[in-house]
N, C-alpha and C positions, 0 to 999 in steps of 0.2 A: 754233531745231530746235524740237521739240517736246518734253516732257519726257510718259515713259508710264512711270507709275505713281508718281508723287513723285519718280523717283531724276531722276539729271543725266543729261541726253540727250546721245551722244556719238556728232562725224560719222564716216561711216569715208572713209576714201582709201585702192581696190584696192590700187592703183597707187603709192601707197608703203609701201603695207605688203610687195609684192610687192619692191621692193626694197629692202626692208630686211633680208628671208631672206635674200633673196641674199646681203645685207653679210653679214650673223649667217654665212651654211655656210662661207665666206672666212673670217673670220677662227677659225673655230673650225675649221676646218682649217690655216690659219697653226701657230694655236698647237695640234696632235696632232702638225703634221712638226715644228714648236719640240723638241715631249717628246719626239716617237721618237729626231730627232736624238741630241740630251741623255742618252736610255739607250742608245744606239747607242756613246753617245762619241763623239762629230764635238765639243764642247765643253769634251771630257779628260774622262779618269776614266772610260775606256769599254774594250769593246776596240778600237774603233775605232784610238783615242788610243795605244795600247799596239802596240808593233813594238823587231823585234830585226833583229840585222845578226851577219855575221861575217863574219871570212876563209874563204879560198878553202878552207882544210886548219879549217877549224874548231880553229884555237887561240884565236883570242879572238872571242870571242860577248856582240855588247854588248843589254841586254836596254834600251827605254830609251821615254819618251813622248812619241810628234808632232805634240802636242801638248798643250801647258803650261798653266794657268792665272797668273796672275802674283802672289808673294807666298803661292802655292801651297803643300808639303813634294812633293816626290816624289824618287823612289830610283834612279840607272840603277845597274846589275847586269853589273858585266865579267865573266866565262865561261871561266879561263883550262884551255884541255886539254895534256893532256902535253905537246908540242910548245912549251908556254910554261914550261912551269919549267924552268927552270936551276943548279944548282948549289943547291937550293931554296928558291932567290928566284925571283920572277919581273918586268918591266920595264917597263913600259909607263909612255905620253906622251900626257898629255891637253891638247887648245887651250889657247888661252886664252879660249873662247869660253862653256868647260866654266863656269872660272873664274868667268868677271869679265860675262859675260851670262848665264847660265844657275845661277848664283850657287849656287856651291859649295861647303857646310856644312861638310860636314869627311866623310870615307874610312876604312870601318869593313875589316878592319883596318886597324890604325896602320902606315902606308908606315911603316920604318923607315929610307929618304932618301926626302927630297923633294928636287930637283937643277928654279929654273925656269930659262928657257933654248930656247931657236931655237919662239919661236910658243907657249909653256906651261910647265906642268912635270912633270917626270920625276920617273917613284914607283918605287922599288923596293919590294914587298912579301914578306914572307918564307911562303914556301909549304910545308905539311907532306904535303901527298898531290891527287894530281891526282882530279877536274876541282877545277882551287880558284873563289872567288870573291871578291869585290871589289863591295859600293858603296860608289858615292858622292850623297849625298844633299843633293841641287839643291831655289834657290828661287827663281829669277824675281825679277827687281825689276823689269824691267817690259816689255811687249808687245814684240811684234816677230819676228819670222823670221830668226835662228840659225844658220850651222854651223856644225857640230862636229864633228874629228876623234880618234878614240883610234887606238892604234898601238902594237904589240911594235914594240925593240930588235930593230932591220932587220927587218923591211917592210913592207909597202905601211899605209898607214894604210886605217883606215874614215874616209870622211863621210860625213855625213846630215845632213837638217835639223829644227830645231823649233820650231813657232807656240807663239810667246808670247798669249795671248789675255788681255782686260785680267782 
């Protein structure tokens, strides 16, 4: 390579340069897709991750995140309609998956009673007025796909799946 004006001469390979530009465009496209998916909640904590499920009569409505992150706190909210409230109390059952797999940390307001059995725990919560709500603080410990069930006493369960990412 000859020097020009005492500068370092650099050769050029247009075929390599074009391949490199194509590779760069591909990498930037992948980065853009990942950022958009993250902002939308595909990796948790966005509008795609949030979900709602309810019984047909809307006596129980469950707000949860269908995509969660391991070791990251989240909240599952149970909202109860007037049909769920009996004698100033709401009785509901959560499956073992909520406690064990999704890592239930605490329930607010505090239940007056909790009874283990039937593949989960049954709670009785005092309620002053409808609509009422109970929040379950979750913190899943391990990645995986988990199926949980929540039901009112003597009602069909709400069954949903949660994907926990690392």
